[in-house]
C-alpha positions, 0 to 999 in steps of 0.5 A, spaced: 314 260 391 318 264 395 324 267 392 329 266 398 326 259 398 328 257 391 332 251 389 334 247 383 329 247 378 325 254 380 332 257 380 334 254 374 328 257 371 328 264 374 335 265 371 333 264 364 326 267 364 330 273 366 334 273 360 329 271 355 324 277 357 330 282 356 333 278 349 326 276 347 321 280 348 317 279 342 315 271 345 309 270 349 311 266 355 305 262 358 307 260 366 303 256 370 303 256 377 300 251 382 299 256 388 302 265 388 305 267 383 313 269 385 314 277 386 320 277 380 320 284 377 321 280 370 315 277 371 311 284 370 314 284 362 308 284 358 311 278 355 310 273 361 302 271 361 302 268 369 296 263 370 295 259 376 292 253 376 290 250 383 288 243 384 287 240 392 293 241 396 293 233 397 295 232 390 300 238 389 306 234 391 305 228 386 304 228 379 296 229 379 297 236 378 302 235 372 298 230 368 290 232 369 290 239 371 296 242 368 294 239 361 286 242 361 289 249 363 295 248 357 289 246 352 286 254 353 292 256 349 294 255 343 301 253 344 308 252 339 312 249 345 312 247 352 318 247 356 318 243 362 326 245 366 324 239 372 325 232 369 318 230 367 312 232 362 305 231 362 303 224 359 298 227 354 300 234 351 298 237 345 303 242 343 307 243 336 314 242 341 316 238 347 322 240 350 324 237 357 331 239 361 334 233 365 339 235 370 341 228 371 338 221 372 341 219 378 334 216 381 335 211 376 342 210 376 343 210 383 336 208 386 338 206 393 339 214 395 332 215 394 326 213 398 320 208 395 315 213 392 320 217 389 322 212 385 317 210 383 314 216 380 320 217 376 321 210 374 314 210 371 314 218 368 322 218 366 321 213 360 315 216 357 318 223 358 324 222 354 320 218 349 315 223 348 319 229 347 321 232 341 328 235 344 331 233 351 336 239 354 341 235 358 345 238 364 352 236 362 355 231 357 355 226 362 348 226 363 347 226 356 351 220 356 347 216 361 340 219 358 342 215 351 345 209 355 339 207 360 334 209 355 336 208 348 335 215 346 338 217 339 343 222 340 341 227 336 335 228 340 339 229 346 342 237 347 347 239 353 345 246 355 350 248 362 347 252 367 351 257 371 352 261 377 349 268 378 352 275 377 352 276 385 357 270 386 363 274 385 370 276 389 368 282 395 374 287 396 371 289 403 374 284 407 370 289 413 363 287 410 365 279 409 368 279 416 361 283 419 357 278 415 361 272 418 360 274 425 352 274 424 353 267 423 359 266 429 363 264 423 371 264 425 377 264 420 379 261 417 374 255 415 373 250 409 366 251 406 361 246 403 354 249 400 348 244 398 344 239 401 347 234 405 345 228 401 348 220 400 352 222 394 355 228 397 359 224 402 359 229 408 360 224 414 367 221 410 368 229 410 367 230 417 371 224 418 377 227 414 376 233 417 378 231 424 384 227 421 386 234 417 386 237 424 389 231 428 395 231 423 396 238 422 394 241 428 392 247 425 386 252 428 381 251 422 374 250 422 368 247 417 362 250 415 357 246 412 351 250 409 344 245 408 339 241 409 340 234 412 337 229 407 340 223 407 337 217 406 338 210 407 342 210 412 341 217 414 345 220 419 345 226 424 350 232 423 350 234 430 351 226 432 357 225 428 360 231 430 360 231 438 362 223 436 368 225 432 370 231 438 370 236 433 363 240 435 367 246 437 370 246 430 364 245 426 358 250 424 352 247 420 347 252 418 341 249 414 339 256 412 341 263 410 339 268 406 340 268 399 343 275 399 348 272 405 351 266 401 356 270 397 359 273 403 360 265 406 363 264 399 368 269 400 370 268 407 372 261 406 380 259 405 377 252 401 371 250 398 370 242 398 364 239 394 366 231 395 361 229 391 360 222 387 354 223 382 352 230 380 348 232 373 352 239 373 354 241 380 353 250 381 356 250 388 363 249 386 362 254 380 359 259 384 366 258 389 370 259 382 366 266 381 368 268 388 375 267 387 375 261 392 379 255 391 375 249 389 377 241 391 371 236 388 371 229 385 374 227 378 367 224 377 361 224 373 359 232 370 364 235 375 370 235 371 366 238 366 365 244 371 371 245 374 376 244 368 382 243 371 383 249 376 381 245 381 384 240 386 380 233 384 379 227 388 379 220 385 375 217 391 371 222 395 369 216 400 377 215 402 378 219 408 385 219 407 385 222 400 380 228 403 384 229 409 391 229 404 387 234 400 385 239 405 392 239 407 394 241 400 390 246 399 388 249 405 395 250 408 399 252 401 397 260 400 401 260 393 397 254 391 390 257 393 392 264 390 394 260 383 387 256 384 383 262 385 385 266 379 384 260 374 378 259 378 375 266 376 377 265 369 374 258 369 368 261 371 367 266 365 366 260 360 359 259 363 353 264 364 345 265 364 345 269 358 349 263 354 345 258 357 338 262 355 340 263 348 342 256 347 335 254 349 332 258 345 336 256 339 333 249 341 326 251 341 327 254 334 331 249 331 325 244 333 319 248 331 323 249 324 324 241 324 317 240 325 315 245 321 319 242 314 317 235 316 310 237 316 311 240 309 314 234 307 308 229 309 304 234 305 
């Protein structure tokens, strides 16, 4: 896995591993990879044992690797804890304690957003995973509640561990440097920014229509920048086709991908960040924007209020074009409000850190082992 193309699960694990290696170097970490080993410096630590578990390429993208090839490799090591940061556990796993991190269960709560193959796999594996795990870590209180509700899991078995924005997301005082990086992508200011995969629950078609309405009403010279791959499903849409049909092709820049090191400049250059999602297990992009001192508009739904607290402008219905357009007008055109939101956002972002996330995960691991040790001694 190349670092520059690392997404959700990979970024989560990389961030907490970096902290574990530094703060808990006396532990041994066995890391299992399907193909190549990433080139992160922290993986060179003596406490990291890196193992490639190969399988035929046509099996690598489905659960055969996780349920056949991986358990065989695990059997040769006497592990205390197996931790999966990616929703599922192998069906047969012989370790002392099993911990799994579940960001959300959107594929269960909203199956209409996913293609059948993915739904079938997760619908089959999720119940086994959640009931077989010793502890489940959830991405938010919202996700914890859904896990308990849908699968009747005991509340004490589910722990909330919040993610964070990486330290590189911060205000950049050098405005010329920001302007230079924006020029690289032909982005003109002022602009409203959206970051994240373009998927059904994030309501990008509604955002585009609201942006058109915002422009028509205010007659301001604003642009909209969308950063993310379009993976909408049932129904799908093409960003450029909708943009052209709305007549705003000169006002919208759609970038599927930019190098990781450039993202902080896109945040810093934005007047407002918008994330009109209907469902999130946590929501990293709004937190990244807050960390850069950018005002945030997002939804008052699912986990998002847990992330942004009271420092963002919250939408009741992110699919309501009129409401979204009104939010853009109220925030983007009020410089005093933007400044106030930016200051409060920076303070809010400091509530979350990867060091805290890593430490809380390690405490949970130790608690699970201590509980199992006490339980075993009682049985004897």
